[in-house]
N, C-alpha and C positions, 0 to 999 in steps of 0.2 A: 504494500500500500504506500503510495507516494504522498508527499505533503500536498497541501492545497495549492501552494505556489507552483510546485512542479506540475500539478494538474492543469492549472491555468496555462502554463507554458506549453504543455503538450497539446492542449485544446487549440491554442492559437496556431501551433504548427500544423495540426491536422486540418484546420480551416484553410490556411494559406497554401498548403500542399495538395488540397482536394483529396484527402484520404479516401481510399476506395470504399472502406466499410462505412464511413460517414456519408459518402455520396449515395451508396446503395440504400441505406436506411432512409435518407432524406427523400430520394426519388420514390421509394415505395410509399412513404407517407403521403406525398403529393398525389401519387397515382390513385391511392385508395380514397383520399378525401376529396379530390377533384371529381372523381367518378361519382362518389356519393352526392356531391354538391349538384352536379348536373341532373341526376335522377331526382333529388329532392326538390330542385327548382321546377322541373317539369311537372311534378305533382303539386307543389305548393302554389305556384302562380295561378293556374286555372282554378284550384280549390279556393283560394282567397278571393278570386274574381267571382266565382259562383256564389259564395257566401255573401258577397257585397251587393250583387244585382238581382239575385233570385230570392223569392220568398217561398219557403216550403215548411212542412210541418215541424221538423226537428232542427230548423236552422239555428235558433238561439242555443239549443242544447249542444249542437255541434261546435259552435263558437266557444261556448263555455268549456267544453272538453279540450279543445285546442289550447285555450289559454291556460288551463290547468296543467296540460302536458308539457308546457314550456318549462316548468320547474321539475319535471320528472327526473329523478336521479339516474344518470346514465348506467350505473351499475345494475339497476333494476332492469333496464332495457337489455343489457348483456345477459342477465340471468334468464329473462323471458326467451330471448333468441336461442340461448344454449339449450333450454328445454325443448324448444321446437325442432332444433336441428340435431339434437343428440340421437344416438342410435335407437333409443326407445321412443323418440318423439315422432310426430306425424310426418315430418320431412327428413327424418334421419336417413332414409334410403338414398337421398341425393348426395350424401357425403360432403356437405358444405362446411361442417364444423371444422375450425382451425384452418380456414382458408381465407384469402383476401376477400372473397365474395361474402363470407359471413361478416367480416369487418365492415364492408360497404353497406350491408343490410342494416347493421347496428347504427352506423352514422346517418343513414337515411332516416331512420326512425327518430333519431335524436334531433335532426335538423328540421324535419317537416313541420312540427308544431310551431317552432319559432318563425320560420320563413312564412308559413301560412298566415299566422296572426298578423305579422307586419304587412304582408301583402293585402290582407283583408282590410286593414285600416287605411292603407294607401288607396285602394280601389274604391272603398266606400266614400272617401272624401272626393275623389274624382267624379264618382257617379252622381253625387249631389250637385256638382257643378255642370255636368254634361247631360244629365237626365232629360231635361226638357228639349235641349237641342237635338239629341239623338232620336228622341221620340218624334219630334216634328219632322225630321228628315226621313222618317219611315225606314230606319236601318234594320237590318236583320240581326238576330242575336249574335251571330258570328262577327258581324261588323262592329257591334257594340263592344264585344269582348276584345277584339283586336285593337280597337281605338283606345280603350282604357289601358290595355297592356302597353301599347306603344307610348302613350303620354306619361304613364307611370313607370317607365322603364328604369329610370335612375333610382327611384325609391325601391323598386323591386330588386335591382342589382345590389343595393345597400342591404336589403334583407338577406339576400343570398350570401353576401360577404360576412354578415353577422353569423349566419349559420356555419360558414366555413371556419370562422374564428372559434366557435364553440367546439366544433368537431375535431379540429386539428390538435387541440390540446387535451383531448379526452383520453383517459387511460383505463378506467374501470371496465367499461363494456368491451373495449378492444382486447384487453387482457383475457377476459372470460371467453370470448368467442374466437379470438385469434390464436391464443396460446403463446405468443411471443416466440415463434419458431424462427431460428436463424436462417437467413436467406429465403424466407418464405413469408412470414407474417410479422416480422419484427419491424416496428415503426418507431418514430421519434420518442413518443412518450413512454412506451413499454421498454425501449432500450435504455432510456435514462434511468428508469426505476431499477432495471437489472444491473446496469453498470455501477450505479451508486451503491447498491447492496453488495456488490463484489469489491468495492473500494477502488474501482477503475475510474478515477475522477477525470482523467484526461478526455476519454471518449464521452463520458457523461456531460462534461462541461461543453465540449464541442457540439454535441447534440442539443444541449440547452441553448447555446448561442444561436444555432440555426432556428430553433423553435421560436426564440425571442424575435429574431429577424423576420420570420414569417408573420408573427403577430403584429409587428410594427408595420410591415408592408400592408397587411390587411386593414389595420386601423387607419393608415394614411390613405388607403384607397377609399374607405368609407367616408373619411373626412373630406376628401377631394370631391367625391360625388355629391355629398351633401352641400358643399359650398357652391358647386356648379348649379345644382338644382335651385338653391336660394337665389343665385344671381339671375337665372333664367326667369324666375317668377317676378323678380323686381324689374 
């Protein structure tokens, strides 16, 4: 076990030298989370739009459930998916447990309530502004949805980036369904937990720096989009 100072020095060297293991884990994390983000956005944007412009029997209950699920502990999501995908579970025959696919499923479930709730709020505000105009133009339901999605694209992208920020730093659910298998399902957060437990501070700190950098990039992206949106409105 090296000292903390040696760990920092090793971490910096791994970053500047593009250490192979560090790059592999980082790229796998991005692959899993970006795939989950695209799937979650394709589910959440239409769902948020539907909840904003359509009236149906269990609409309010659905909105309440989505808002409640925003605070659902990710480890519970991981446990639920583990039971479903385990050998004795209903989908155990697919053999998805301890694979990147299982990790993507977990992150999609974690992100959908958050992105859907923000998307619903965004489209609801737009719908109140556009309702009379779109009705007077005799637009089809498809045209209404596309118009609202296009005009609210920046806020919807912000919602997706918020979901990405939550998913990329998640460890509990990913550890349960992915298993932290080397060269297969090991990602940034699980690798940090493992290397810290082993006392390998160099790799752990290197991975931590990468995770912080990704979080900063996401936060900067959200801030930039929000500023652009406010400027356009003014």
